[in-house]
LUMGURO-945929 format. One record per atom (N, C-alpha, C): atom name; x, y, z. Coordinates in steps of 0.02 Angstrom, whole numbers, plus 32768, in hexadecimal, padded with zeros to 4 digits. Example, Ala and Ser with C-alpha at 12.3 -4.5 7.8 and 13.67 -1.06 7.14 Angstrom:
<nodes>
   name     px     py     pz
      N   8294   7EE4   8186
     CA   8267   7F1F   8186
      C   8294   7F5B   8186
      N   8282   7F90   8162
     CA   82AC   7FCB   8165
      C   8285   8002   818A
</nodes>
This chain:
<nodes>
   name     px     py     pz
      N   7ED0   801C   7C8D
     CA   7ED0   8035   7CD1
      C   7F10   804D   7CF3
      N   7F42   8054   7CC4
     CA   7F80   8078   7CE0
      C   7FB4   8041   7CFE
      N   7FA7   8004   7CED
     CA   7FD4   7FCE   7CF8
      C   7FFE   7FB9   7CC2
      N   8034   7FC9   7CBA
     CA   8057   7FBD   7C77
      C   808F   7F83   7C81
      N   80A0   7F6B   7CB8
     CA   80D0   7F38   7CC4
      C   80AE   7EEC   7CC3
      N   806E   7EF1   7CAD
     CA   804F   7EB7   7CAA
      C   806B   7E83   7C74
      N   806F   7E49   7C7B
     CA   808F   7E20   7C4A
      C   8067   7DDB   7C4B
      N   807F   7DB6   7C14
     CA   8068   7D71   7C08
      C   807D   7D41   7C48
      N   80B2   7D4B   7C66
     CA   80CE   7D26   7C91
      C   809B   7D32   7CD3
      N   8084   7D6F   7CD6
     CA   8057   7D79   7D07
      C   8018   7D46   7D02
      N   8001   7D42   7CC8
     CA   7FCB   7D1B   7CB8
      C   7FD2   7CD2   7CBB
      N   800C   7CBD   7CAA
     CA   8027   7C78   7CBA
      C   8022   7C66   7D08
      N   8038   7C93   7D30
     CA   8044   7C8C   7D78
      C   7FFA   7C84   7D96
      N   7FD0   7CB4   7D7E
     CA   7F8C   7CAC   7D96
      C   7F6C   7C68   7D82
      N   7F7A   7C4E   7D49
     CA   7F5B   7C12   7D35
      C   7F87   7BD6   7D60
      N   7FBE   7BD7   7D6C
     CA   7FDD   7BA9   7D90
      C   7FCA   7BA7   7DDC
      N   7FB9   7BE0   7DF4
     CA   7F94   7BE6   7E34
      C   7F52   7BC7   7E3C
      N   7F33   7BD3   7E02
     CA   7EEF   7BBF   7E02
      C   7EDD   7B70   7DED
      N   7F0D   7B5E   7DC1
     CA   7EFD   7B15   7DA0
      C   7F3B   7AE3   7DAC
      N   7F72   7AF2   7DD0
     CA   7FA8   7AC5   7DD4
      C   7FC4   7ABF   7E1B
      N   7FCF   7A7C   7E35
     CA   7FE2   7A71   7E79
      C   8027   7A91   7E80
      N   804A   7A91   7E5A
     CA   8097   7AA8   7E51
      C   8091   7AE7   7E2E
      N   80A6   7B1C   7E4A
     CA   809D   7B61   7E28
      C   80E3   7B6D   7E04
      N   811A   7B54   7E07
     CA   8150   7B64   7DE3
      C   8150   7B67   7D9F
      N   816D   7B97   7D7D
     CA   8173   7B9E   7D35
      C   8198   7B66   7D15
      N   8171   7B37   7D0B
     CA   8187   7AF3   7CED
      C   8162   7AE5   7CAF
      N   8172   7AC5   7C7B
     CA   8145   7AB0   7C44
      C   811A   7A7D   7C5D
      N   8133   7A4F   7C83
     CA   810E   7A16   7CA2
      C   80D2   7A33   7CD0
      N   80D8   7A61   7CEB
     CA   80AB   7A81   7D12
      C   8069   7A94   7CF3
      N   8073   7AB0   7CAC
     CA   8048   7ABE   7C7E
      C   8029   7A84   7C5B
      N   800E   7A56   7C82
     CA   7FF0   7A16   7C65
      C   7FBA   7A27   7C3B
      N   7FA5   79F1   7C15
     CA   7F62   79F4   7BE9
      C   7F2C   7A00   7C15
      N   7F2B   79E4   7C53
     CA   7EEA   79F0   7C76
      C   7EEC   7A40   7C92
      N   7F25   7A4E   7CA7
     CA   7F2F   7A9B   7CBB
      C   7F18   7AC8   7C87
      N   7F2F   7AC2   7C49
     CA   7F25   7AE4   7C09
      C   7EDD   7ADF   7C04
      N   7EC0   7AAB   7BFE
     CA   7E7A   7AA3   7BEC
      C   7E52   7ACC   7C1A
      N   7E55   7ACA   7C5C
     CA   7E30   7AEF   7C84
      C   7E3D   7B3D   7C7B
      N   7E81   7B45   7C6C
     CA   7E8A   7B90   7C67
      C   7E64   7BB0   7C24
      N   7E61   7B89   7BF0
     CA   7E4A   7BA2   7BB8
      C   7DF7   7B96   7BBE
      N   7DDD   7B6F   7BE0
     CA   7D93   7B5F   7BE3
      C   7D7A   7B9E   7C0A
      N   7DA4   7BAF   7C42
     CA   7D8A   7BE2   7C7A
      C   7D9D   7C2E   7C67
      N   7DCF   7C2E   7C39
     CA   7DE6   7C75   7C2C
      C   7DB0   7CAC   7C1E
      N   7D8C   7C9E   7BF4
     CA   7D53   7CD3   7BE4
      C   7D14   7CC5   7C02
      N   7D06   7C92   7C27
     CA   7CCC   7C8A   7C4E
      C   7CBA   7CBF   7C7D
      N   7C76   7CC4   7C91
     CA   7C5F   7CF2   7CBA
      C   7C7A   7CE8   7CFC
      N   7CA3   7D16   7D15
     CA   7CC4   7D09   7D5D
      C   7D0A   7CDF   7D4D
      N   7D1E   7CD7   7D14
     CA   7D56   7CAD   7D01
      C   7D90   7CD7   7D18
      N   7DD6   7CBD   7D07
     CA   7E0D   7CE0   7D17
      C   7E1B   7D1F   7CFF
      N   7E09   7D26   7CC1
     CA   7E0C   7D65   7CA0
      C   7DEB   7D9F   7CBE
      N   7DA7   7D89   7CD3
     CA   7D7E   7DC0   7CF7
      C   7D9A   7DD2   7D3B
      N   7DBE   7D99   7D59
     CA   7DD1   7D9E   7D9D
      C   7E13   7DCA   7DA3
      N   7E3B   7DBF   7D66
     CA   7E76   7DEA   7D65
      C   7E5B   7E2F   7D5E
      N   7E2F   7E3D   7D3D
     CA   7E16   7E7F   7D2C
      C   7DFD   7EA5   7D70
      N   7DDB   7E7B   7D9C
     CA   7DBC   7E89   7DD4
      C   7DFB   7E9A   7E01
      N   7E2E   7E78   7E07
     CA   7E5F   7E86   7E31
      C   7E84   7ECA   7E21
      N   7E97   7ED3   7DE2
     CA   7EB1   7F12   7DD1
      C   7E83   7F4C   7DD9
      N   7E3E   7F40   7DD0
     CA   7E11   7F7A   7DDD
      C   7E11   7F96   7E24
      N   7E1C   7F54   7E4D
     CA   7E1F   7F6A   7E9C
      C   7E61   7F8C   7EB1
      N   7E97   7F7D   7E8D
     CA   7ED1   7FA5   7E91
      C   7ED0   7FEB   7E84
      N   7EB4   7FEE   7E40
     CA   7EA4   803A   7E2C
      C   7E7B   8061   7E51
      N   7E43   8044   7E6B
     CA   7E11   806C   7E94
      C   7E31   8087   7ED8
      N   7E67   805E   7EF2
     CA   7E8B   806F   7F2D
      C   7ECD   809A   7F2D
      N   7ED3   80AD   7EE4
     CA   7F0D   80DB   7EDA
      C   7F4C   80C1   7ECB
      N   7F50   8078   7EC5
     CA   7F8D   805A   7EA7
      C   7F8D   805F   7E59
      N   7FCF   8064   7E49
     CA   7FE4   8064   7DFB
      C   8020   8042   7DF3
      N   803F   8041   7DB2
     CA   8079   8023   7DA7
      C   80B5   8034   7DDA
      N   80B2   806E   7DE6
     CA   80F3   8088   7E16
      C   80E5   8075   7E51
      N   80B0   8061   7E71
     CA   80AB   8041   7EB8
      C   80A8   7FFA   7EB9
      N   80A5   7FD2   7E83
     CA   80A5   7F90   7E82
      C   80E7   7F73   7E80
      N   8103   7F5B   7EB9
     CA   8143   7F3D   7EBF
      C   8147   7EEA   7EAE
      N   8112   7ED3   7EA8
     CA   8112   7E8C   7E99
      C   80CA   7E72   7E79
      N   80D3   7E5B   7E45
     CA   8094   7E47   7E2A
      C   8081   7DFB   7E3D
      N   80B0   7DDC   7E62
     CA   80A1   7DA2   7E80
      C   8068   7DAD   7EB7
      N   806D   7DDE   7EDB
     CA   803F   7DF5   7F0C
      C   7FF6   7DFE   7EEB
      N   7FF0   7E18   7EAD
     CA   7FB4   7E22   7E84
      C   7F98   7DE1   7E78
      N   7FC9   7DB7   7E5F
     CA   7FB5   7D6E   7E45
      C   7F8D   7D47   7E89
      N   7FA4   7D5D   7EC3
     CA   7F86   7D3A   7EFA
      C   7F42   7D51   7F0D
      N   7F36   7D92   7EF9
     CA   7EF2   7DB4   7F06
      C   7EC3   7D98   7ECE
      N   7EE0   7D86   7E8E
     CA   7EB1   7D6D   7E64
      C   7EA3   7D22   7E73
      N   7EDB   7D04   7E8C
     CA   7EC3   7CBF   7EA3
      C   7E8C   7CC1   7EDA
      N   7E99   7CEA   7F0D
     CA   7E62   7CF1   7F44
      C   7E19   7CFE   7F2B
      N   7E17   7D2B   7EF9
     CA   7DD9   7D3A   7EDD
      C   7DB6   7D07   7EB8
      N   7DE0   7CE7   7E97
     CA   7DC9   7CAB   7E6D
      C   7DB2   7C73   7E95
      N   7DE4   7C63   7ECA
     CA   7DD3   7C2B   7EFE
      C   7D94   7C33   7F24
      N   7D8C   7C75   7F2E
     CA   7D50   7C7E   7F61
      C   7D10   7C8F   7F40
      N   7D1D   7C90   7EFD
     CA   7CDF   7C9E   7ED2
      C   7CC4   7CEB   7ED7
      N   7CF5   7D13   7EE5
     CA   7CE8   7D59   7EEE
      C   7D00   7D85   7EB1
      N   7CE6   7D6A   7E75
     CA   7CFC   7D7F   7E30
      C   7CD4   7DB6   7E13
      N   7C92   7DBB   7E38
     CA   7C62   7DF0   7E14
      C   7C55   7E24   7E4F
      N   7C66   7E65   7E31
     CA   7C54   7EA5   7E58
      C   7C76   7E9E   7E9C
      N   7CB3   7E83   7EA3
     CA   7CD3   7E8D   7ED6
      C   7CEA   7ECD   7EF4
      N   7CF1   7EF2   7EC0
     CA   7D0C   7F36   7EC6
      C   7CD0   7F70   7EDE
      N   7C90   7F4D   7ED1
     CA   7C58   7F78   7ED8
      C   7C2C   7F68   7F18
      N   7C20   7F2F   7F25
     CA   7BFC   7F18   7F57
      C   7C0C   7F33   7F9C
      N   7BDD   7F4D   7FC0
     CA   7BE8   7F65   800E
      C   7BF7   7F2A   8031
      N   7BE0   7EF0   8029
     CA   7BEC   7EAF   8049
      C   7C32   7E9D   804D
      N   7C53   7EB5   8016
     CA   7CA3   7E9E   8010
      C   7CD3   7EDA   802C
      N   7CB5   7F14   804B
     CA   7CE3   7F49   8058
      C   7D17   7F32   808E
      N   7D0B   7F16   80BE
     CA   7D3E   7EFE   80F5
      C   7D6C   7EC6   80D1
      N   7D5D   7EA1   80A7
     CA   7D8A   7E75   807E
      C   7DB7   7E9C   8053
      N   7DA2   7ED4   802F
     CA   7DC7   7EFC   800D
      C   7DF9   7F24   8039
      N   7DE7   7F2F   8072
     CA   7E1A   7F5D   8098
      C   7E4B   7F24   80B4
      N   7E41   7EE6   80BD
     CA   7E6C   7EBC   80DC
      C   7EA1   7EA7   809E
      N   7E85   7EA6   8069
     CA   7EB2   7E8D   802D
      C   7EDD   7EC8   8023
      N   7EC6   7F09   8028
     CA   7EEC   7F46   8016
      C   7F26   7F4F   804F
      N   7F13   7F37   8089
     CA   7F45   7F3B   80C5
      C   7F7C   7F08   80B6
      N   7F64   7ECB   80A4
     CA   7F94   7E98   8097
      C   7FC5   7EA7   8064
      N   7FA9   7EC6   8033
     CA   7FD3   7ED7   7FEB
      C   800E   7F08   8005
      N   7FEE   7F38   802B
     CA   8025   7F6A   803F
      C   8061   7F59   806E
      N   8046   7F2A   809C
     CA   8078   7F0B   80C9
      C   80A4   7EDD   809D
      N   8098   7EB1   8072
     CA   80C5   7E8A   8052
      C   80F4   7EAF   8026
      N   80D5   7EE3   8005
     CA   80FB   7F14   7FE1
      C   813E   7F28   800A
      N   812E   7F44   803F
     CA   8157   7F68   8067
      C   818B   7F32   8087
      N   8175   7EF8   809C
     CA   81A1   7ECA   80B3
      C   81CA   7EA0   807C
      N   81B2   7EAD   803A
     CA   81D2   7E90   8005
      C   81E0   7E3F   800A
      N   81A5   7E21   8016
     CA   81A7   7DD4   8027
      C   81AB   7DAF   7FE0
      N   81A0   7DD1   7FB0
     CA   81A1   7DAF   7F6D
      C   81DB   7DBA   7F46
      N   820D   7DD4   7F67
     CA   8253   7DDF   7F41
      C   827E   7D94   7F3D
      N   829C   7D90   7F0A
     CA   82C7   7D4F   7F03
      C   82A2   7D1C   7EF4
      N   82B4   7CD8   7F0D
     CA   8288   7C9F   7EFD
      C   823D   7CA6   7F25
      N   8210   7CAD   7F01
     CA   81D1   7CBB   7F1B
      C   819E   7C82   7F17
      N   81B2   7C4B   7EF2
     CA   8178   7C13   7EE3
      C   816B   7BFD   7F25
      N   818A   7BF2   7F53
     CA   8182   7BD1   7F99
      C   8151   7BF8   7FBB
      N   8163   7C3E   7FBB
     CA   8132   7C69   7FE7
      C   80EE   7C73   7FC8
      N   80ED   7C70   7F81
     CA   80A8   7C6F   7F5F
      C   8080   7C2F   7F6E
      N   80A4   7BFC   7F7D
     CA   8084   7BB4   7F76
      C   8061   7BB6   7FC2
      N   808C   7BD0   7FF5
     CA   8084   7BCD   803A
      C   803F   7BFB   8048
      N   8040   7C36   8027
     CA   8007   7C63   8032
      C   7FC4   7C41   8005
      N   7FD0   7C24   7FCC
     CA   7F9F   7C0B   7FAC
      C   7F7A   7BD0   7FD6
      N   7F9F   7BA4   7FFB
     CA   7F93   7B76   8028
      C   7F63   7B89   805F
      N   7F7B   7BBF   8079
     CA   7F56   7BDD   80AE
      C   7F14   7BF9   8093
      N   7F0C   7C18   8059
     CA   7ECC   7C32   803B
      C   7E9C   7BEC   8030
      N   7EBE   7BB1   801F
     CA   7E98   7B79   8015
      C   7E7B   7B5D   8054
      N   7E9B   7B61   8087
     CA   7E8D   7B3E   80C2
      C   7E57   7B69   80EC
      N   7E5D   7BAF   80DF
     CA   7E3C   7BE0   8115
      C   7DF5   7BD1   8107
      N   7DD4   7BE1   8141
     CA   7D88   7BD9   814D
      C   7D65   7C21   814C
      N   7D9E   7C4E   814D
     CA   7D83   7C98   8158
      C   7D5D   7CB0   811E
      N   7D2C   7CDD   812F
     CA   7D01   7CFE   80FA
      C   7D23   7D2C   80D4
      N   7D5F   7D49   80E9
     CA   7D86   7D79   80CF
      C   7DCE   7D64   80BF
      N   7DF3   7D8D   809A
     CA   7E3A   7D74   8093
      C   7E67   7D72   80D9
      N   7E83   7D33   80D6
     CA   7E9A   7D1B   8120
      C   7EDE   7D36   812F
      N   7EE7   7D7F   8134
     CA   7F1A   7D9E   8140
      C   7F37   7D83   8186
      N   7F15   7D7B   81BC
     CA   7F39   7D60   81F7
      C   7F52   7D20   81F6
      N   7F30   7CF1   81D2
     CA   7F45   7CAA   81C4
      C   7F87   7CA5   8199
      N   7F8C   7CD5   8169
     CA   7FD0   7CDC   8144
      C   8004   7CF7   8174
      N   7FF5   7D2E   819C
     CA   802D   7D3A   81C2
      C   803E   7D0B   81F3
      N   8013   7CDF   820F
     CA   8023   7CAA   823C
      C   804A   7C77   821A
      N   8041   7C6A   81DA
     CA   8060   7C34   81B0
      C   80A9   7C50   81A3
      N   80B4   7C8E   81A4
     CA   80F0   7CA6   818C
      C   811B   7CBD   81D3
      N   8101   7CAF   8206
     CA   811C   7CCA   8246
      C   8164   7C9B   8253
      N   819A   7CC4   825E
     CA   81D3   7CA2   826C
      C   81FB   7C89   8231
      N   81E2   7C95   81F3
     CA   8202   7C88   81B5
      C   822A   7CC6   819D
      N   8251   7CBA   816E
     CA   827B   7CF1   8156
      C   8241   7D2B   812E
      N   820C   7D1C   811B
     CA   81E3   7D3F   80FE
      C   81B1   7D57   812E
      N   81BC   7D58   816C
     CA   818F   7D6E   819F
      C   816B   7DB3   8197
      N   8131   7DC0   81A2
     CA   8119   7E07   819E
      C   8121   7E34   81D4
      N   813C   7E17   8208
     CA   8142   7E3E   824D
      C   817D   7E6C   823C
      N   8179   7EA4   825C
     CA   81AA   7EE4   8252
      C   81BE   7EF4   829D
      N   81F7   7F1B   829F
     CA   8217   7F39   82E3
      C   8213   7F82   82D5
      N   8222   7FAA   8306
     CA   822E   7FEF   8305
      C   8259   8004   82CD
      N   8291   7FE1   82C8
     CA   82C8   7FFA   8299
      C   82A4   7FF5   824D
      N   8280   7FC1   823C
     CA   8265   7FC1   8200
      C   822E   7FF5   81F6
      N   8205   8006   8225
     CA   81D5   803F   8223
      C   81F8   807E   821B
      N   8233   808A   823B
     CA   8253   80CA   8237
      C   826B   80D2   81ED
      N   8283   8098   81CD
     CA   829C   809F   818A
      C   8261   80B1   8151
      N   8220   809E   8168
     CA   81E7   80A9   813C
      C   81D6   80F5   813C
      N   81E0   8115   817E
     CA   81D2   815A   8186
      C   81FB   818F   8162
      N   823A   8173   814B
     CA   826A   81A0   812D
      C   8263   8194   80E0
      N   8231   816A   80C4
     CA   822B   8161   8081
      C   8215   81A3   8065
      N   8231   81B1   8025
     CA   821B   81FC   8008
      C   81E3   81F8   7FDF
      N   81C8   822F   7FCE
     CA   8182   8237   7FB6
      C   8180   8213   7F70
      N   81C5   8216   7F4F
     CA   81C1   81F6   7F0E
      C   81CB   81AA   7F09
      N   81DF   8189   7F40
     CA   81E8   814B   7F4D
      C   81A4   811F   7F31
      N   81B2   80E3   7F13
     CA   8177   80BF   7F07
      C   815A   809B   7F40
      N   8174   809C   7F7E
     CA   8160   8085   7FB7
      C   8139   80BD   7FE0
      N   8138   80F8   7FCE
     CA   8119   8131   7FF3
      C   80CE   8122   7FFB
      N   80A7   810F   7FBB
     CA   8064   8111   7FBF
      C   804F   80D3   7FE9
      N   806E   8093   7FDF
     CA   805B   8059   8014
      C   8067   8069   8066
      N   8094   8094   806B
     CA   80A1   80AA   80AE
      C   8064   80D6   80C9
      N   805A   810B   80A4
     CA   8025   813F   80AD
      C   7FD8   8116   80B4
      N   7FD2   80E4   8084
     CA   7F99   80BD   8082
      C   7F8F   8094   80BF
      N   7FBC   807E   80DD
     CA   7FB5   8061   8120
      C   7FAA   808A   815D
      N   7FC9   80C7   815A
     CA   7FC5   80FD   8189
      C   7F80   811A   8182
      N   7F60   8123   8147
     CA   7F20   813E   8142
      C   7EEB   810A   8129
      N   7EF5   80CD   8148
     CA   7EC8   808B   813E
      C   7E7E   80A2   8145
      N   7E52   808A   8116
     CA   7E0B   808D   8120
      C   7DF7   80CF   80F6
      N   7E1A   80F8   80D6
     CA   7E03   8137   80B9
      C   7DCF   8125   8080
      N   7DAC   8150   8071
     CA   7D72   8149   8044
      C   7D82   8123   7FFA
      N   7D65   80F9   7FEF
     CA   7D68   80C9   7FB3
      C   7D60   80F7   7F74
      N   7D8E   80E7   7F46
     CA   7D83   80FE   7F01
      C   7D9C   8149   7EFB
      N   7DAD   816D   7F2E
     CA   7DC3   81B2   7F34
      C   7E02   81B6   7F23
      N   7E0D   81DC   7EEF
     CA   7E5A   81EF   7ED3
      C   7E7E   8210   7F12
      N   7EB9   81EA   7F1F
     CA   7EDF   8207   7F5B
      C   7F2A   8220   7F44
      N   7F42   8251   7F62
     CA   7F7F   8276   7F48
      C   7FAD   826F   7F87
      N   7FEA   8269   7F79
     CA   8023   826D   7FB3
      C   8032   82B5   7FB3
      N   8027   82D8   7FED
     CA   802C   8319   8000
      C   8059   8325   8036
      N   8086   8362   8024
     CA   80B1   837B   8063
      C   807A   839E   8098
      N   8087   8387   80D6
     CA   8063   83B1   8105
      C   8073   83FD   8103
      N   80B9   8400   8113
     CA   80DB   8443   8118
      C   80EF   8449   80C4
      N   80D6   846E   8098
     CA   80E2   846F   805D
      C   8130   847B   8047
      N   813F   8464   800C
     CA   8185   8463   7FFE
      C   81A9   84A3   7FFA
      N   817F   84DC   7FEB
     CA   819B   851D   7FDD
      C   81B0   8535   801E
      N   819D   851E   805D
     CA   81B3   853C   8099
      C   81F8   8524   80A5
      N   821B   84FD   807D
     CA   8258   84E0   808E
      C   828A   8500   8063
      N   8275   852B   8035
     CA   82A2   8553   8009
      C   82CE   8588   8034
      N   830A   8595   8012
     CA   8331   85C0   8036
      C   8311   8604   804A
      N   82E8   861B   8015
     CA   82C8   8658   8021
      C   8294   865A   805E
      N   8276   862A   806A
     CA   8243   8621   809E
      C   8267   8612   80E6
      N   8299   85E4   80D7
     CA   82BB   85D2   8121
      C   82E5   8614   8133
      N   82F7   863B   810D
     CA   831F   867B   8125
      C   82F1   86A5   8150
      N   82B4   86A2   8141
     CA   827C   86D0   816D
      C   8279   86AE   81AC
      N   8295   8671   81C5
     CA   8284   8657   81FD
      C   82B9   8667   8232
      N   82F5   8680   821F
     CA   832F   868B   8242
      C   8343   864E   8269
      N   834A   8615   8247
     CA   835A   85D3   826B
      C   83A7   85D0   827E
      N   83AD   85A7   82B7
     CA   83F7   8594   82CE
      C   8411   8571   828A
      N   844F   856C   8295
     CA   8474   8541   825F
      C   845B   84FA   8265
      N   8453   84E1   829E
     CA   843A   849B   82AA
      C   83F4   8494   8293
      N   83D1   84BC   82A4
     CA   838B   84BC   8285
      C   837B   84C3   8243
      N   83B0   84EC   8222
     CA   83B3   84F9   81D4
      C   83BC   84B8   81BF
      N   83F0   848E   81CE
     CA   83F9   844C   81AB
      C   83BE   841E   81B5
      N   83A1   841F   81F2
     CA   8363   83F6   81FB
      C   832B   8402   81CB
      N   8321   8449   81BB
     CA   82E8   845E   8190
      C   82FA   8447   8147
      N   833E   844C   813C
     CA   834C   843F   80F3
      C   8358   83F4   80DC
      N   8356   83C5   8119
     CA   835E   838B   8109
      C   8320   8365   80E9
      N   8324   834A   80B3
     CA   82EC   8328   8089
      C   82D5   82F2   80B8
      N   8300   82CE   80E2
     CA   82DC   8298   8108
      C   82AB   82B1   8139
      N   82A9   82F5   8143
     CA   827A   8312   816F
      C   823C   832E   8148
      N   8248   8354   811E
     CA   8211   837B   80F4
      C   81F3   8358   80B8
      N   821C   8321   80A5
     CA   8203   8302   805E
      C   81F4   82B9   8073
      N   81FB   82A4   80B0
     CA   81E9   8262   80BD
      C   81A6   8253   80D5
      N   8196   8214   80EA
     CA   8150   8202   8104
      C   8148   822A   813B
      N   8179   8244   8160
     CA   816B   8269   819E
      C   8146   82A9   8195
      N   814D   82C6   8158
     CA   8125   8301   8145
      C   80FC   82FB   8107
      N   80DC   82B8   8102
     CA   80B0   82AD   80D0
      C   8069   8293   80ED
      N   8039   829F   80C0
     CA   7FF6   8288   80D2
      C   7FD5   8268   8096
      N   7F9A   8248   809C
     CA   7F77   823E   805D
      C   7F37   8268   8064
      N   7F30   828D   8027
     CA   7EF6   82BB   8021
      C   7ECA   82AB   7FDF
      N   7E88   82B5   7FE3
     CA   7E63   82A7   7FA8
      C   7E7B   82DB   7F76
      N   7E70   82CC   7F35
     CA   7E8F   82FD   7F01
      C   7E71   833D   7F0C
      N   7E31   8347   7F0D
     CA   7E11   838B   7F1A
      C   7E30   83AF   7F54
      N   7E34   838D   7F89
     CA   7E54   83B2   7FC9
      C   7E93   83C5   7FBC
      N   7EBA   8394   7F9A
     CA   7F03   83AE   7F88
      C   7F04   83EB   7F67
      N   7EE7   83F8   7F34
     CA   7EDD   842E   7F08
      C   7EC5   8466   7F2C
      N   7E97   8459   7F5A
     CA   7E7C   849B   7F80
      C   7EB0   84AD   7FAD
      N   7ED9   8488   7FD0
     CA   7F0E   8493   7FF9
      C   7F42   84BB   7FD6
      N   7F58   84A6   7F99
     CA   7F8C   84BC   7F72
      C   7FC7   84D8   7F9D
      N   7FDD   850D   7FA3
     CA   8018   852A   7FBD
      C   8004   8549   800D
      N   7FD1   853E   8026
     CA   7FBE   8556   805E
      C   7FEE   8533   809A
      N   8008   8563   80CC
     CA   802D   854A   8103
      C   7FFE   8516   8121
      N   8023   84E3   8146
     CA   8000   84B9   816A
      C   7FD1   84D6   81A2
      N   7FEB   850A   81C7
     CA   7FB9   8529   81F8
      C   7F7B   8549   81D2
      N   7F81   856A   8199
     CA   7F4F   858A   8184
      C   7F18   8555   816B
      N   7F36   8521   8145
     CA   7F0A   84F0   8130
      C   7EE2   84CE   8169
      N   7EFF   84BF   819B
     CA   7EDE   84A5   81D9
      C   7EAC   84D3   81F2
      N   7EBC   850A   8200
     CA   7E93   853F   8220
      C   7E54   8554   81F0
      N   7E64   8557   81B5
     CA   7E2A   856D   8188
      C   7DFD   853D   816F
      N   7E13   84F5   8174
     CA   7DEB   84C2   815D
      C   7DD7   8497   8197
      N   7DDD   84AC   81D3
     CA   7DC6   8478   8211
      C   7DDB   8437   820C
      N   7E1F   8429   81F5
     CA   7E3D   83EB   81E7
      C   7E3C   83CD   8230
      N   7E2D   838A   8224
     CA   7E32   835C   826B
      C   7E76   834B   826A
      N   7E9F   8363   829B
     CA   7EE9   8351   8296
      C   7EF3   8304   82AA
      N   7EC8   82ED   82D7
     CA   7ED3   82A9   82F0
      C   7EC5   8275   82B0
      N   7E91   8287   828A
     CA   7E86   8259   8257
      C   7EBF   825B   821E
      N   7ED2   8298   821D
     CA   7F15   82A2   81E2
      C   7F57   8296   8202
      N   7F54   827C   8244
     CA   7F94   8268   8260
      C   7FCA   82A0   826C
      N   7FAE   82D3   827E
     CA   7FDA   831A   8282
      C   7FD4   832D   82CF
      N   8014   8339   82E4
     CA   8020   8354   8328
      C   800C   8395   832F
      N   7FC9   83A6   833F
     CA   7FA0   83E4   8341
      C   7FCB   841D   8368
      N   7FF1   840D   8393
     CA   801E   843F   83B7
      C   804D   8462   8394
      N   8064   8436   835F
     CA   809F   845E   8341
      C   8094   8463   82ED
      N   8065   8488   82DE
     CA   804D   848F   829A
      C   8074   84CF   8273
      N   8090   84FB   82A3
     CA   80B2   8533   8285
      C   80F3   8520   8267
      N   8109   8532   8231
     CA   814C   852B   8215
      C   8188   852D   8241
      N   8179   8560   826A
     CA   81B6   856E   82A1
      C   81C2   8538   82CF
      N   818F   8506   82D2
     CA   8190   84CC   8306
      C   819A   848E   82D6
      N   81B8   848F   82A2
     CA   81C5   845A   8277
      C   81E7   8421   8294
      N   8218   842C   82B6
     CA   8248   8400   82D2
      C   8220   83D9   830A
      N   81F5   83F7   832C
     CA   81D0   83D7   8363
      C   819A   83B1   8340
      N   817E   83CC   830B
     CA   8144   83A6   82E3
      C   815D   836F   82C4
      N   819C   836B   82AB
     CA   81B7   8328   8296
      C   81C9   82F4   82CB
      N   81D6   830D   8306
     CA   81E4   82DB   8339
      C   81A9   82C3   8356
      N   8170   82E6   835A
     CA   812F   82D2   8372
      C   810B   82A2   833D
      N   810F   82B4   8301
     CA   80F0   8291   82D1
      C   810E   824C   82C4
      N   8150   824B   82CE
     CA   8176   820C   82CC
      C   8155   81DA   82FD
      N   8140   81F0   8336
     CA   8129   81C9   836E
      C   80EB   81B3   8356
      N   80BF   81D2   833B
     CA   8078   81C9   8327
      C   807C   8192   82E8
      N   80A8   81A2   82C2
     CA   80AA   8171   8283
      C   80C5   8136   829A
      N   80F5   8134   82BF
     CA   8115   80F0   82D6
      C   80DD   80C7   82F9
      N   80BA   80E6   8320
     CA   8084   80B9   8342
      C   8051   80A2   830F
      N   803B   80C9   82E3
     CA   800C   80B9   82B8
      C   802D   8082   8282
      N   8068   807E   8272
     CA   8077   8056   824C
      C   8084   800E   826C
      N   809E   8015   82AC
     CA   80AA   7FD7   82D9
      C   8060   7FB4   82D6
      N   802D   7FDA   82E6
     CA   7FEF   7FBF   82EA
      C   7FD5   7FA0   82A6
      N   7FE8   7FBC   826A
     CA   7FD3   7FAA   822F
      C   7FF8   7F61   821C
      N   802B   7F5A   8236
     CA   8056   7F20   822A
      C   8043   7EE6   825F
      N   801E   7EF8   8291
     CA   8010   7EBC   82BD
      C   7FEA   7E82   82A8
</nodes>
């Protein structure tokens, strides 16, 4: 499915979360009882093997791949949740689970961006597992997890400075897709999504910029990759739509395709390349509010 950093350690982590009270990587934690359950349920219908496959199918369906996965510990918790809640069959397909899938996806993107599993992660894994165990919610307990981590070093809360740092992530960054996924939350399931420059990259070549007769200050602004190659000038587009857009200017693409600027988070008054500076200023406001809401 395109996940190549998958390891035996990940399998062991999933087993410890499912069958051991203590989840630390210690020989004593892989007790005979733990290993017996692991072996017994590994190949069973709805067992750990099937649950792991379901979790990675979910990630693939929503556009994640090895380049966007910054912590396999986060995936192990999704495996645990599916296993614990008995949602091991057709979780990726049933309409009844749509809201749950979107909550999980949102949580995943948030923890990737907040990097909560960096360093010593055993304690945070156990805390989140304990929340899942205690929860009476019918869906993934995102709000309860947030509340549990509130005020701690691994809090999921953000401020404006953090949001601004996200907006300057470059298209090639492994964090670009999680950020865009939060911005375009709720987009169609299983549709291939591409990271796309709103104003195409060619618009910022020396040849094209020369046509605009820009001031020296504006020229520096247009040439700055923090403006034209960052989240500020990126959107998520379905594969077919992206191919159809090709190298059309933003203005031409919007006008010829009746694009809903509000849905695509585009400041509609500033779609001409000559208004790029104002476009970036306004889009920064739109994206900041959208991300702050996503992290609430």
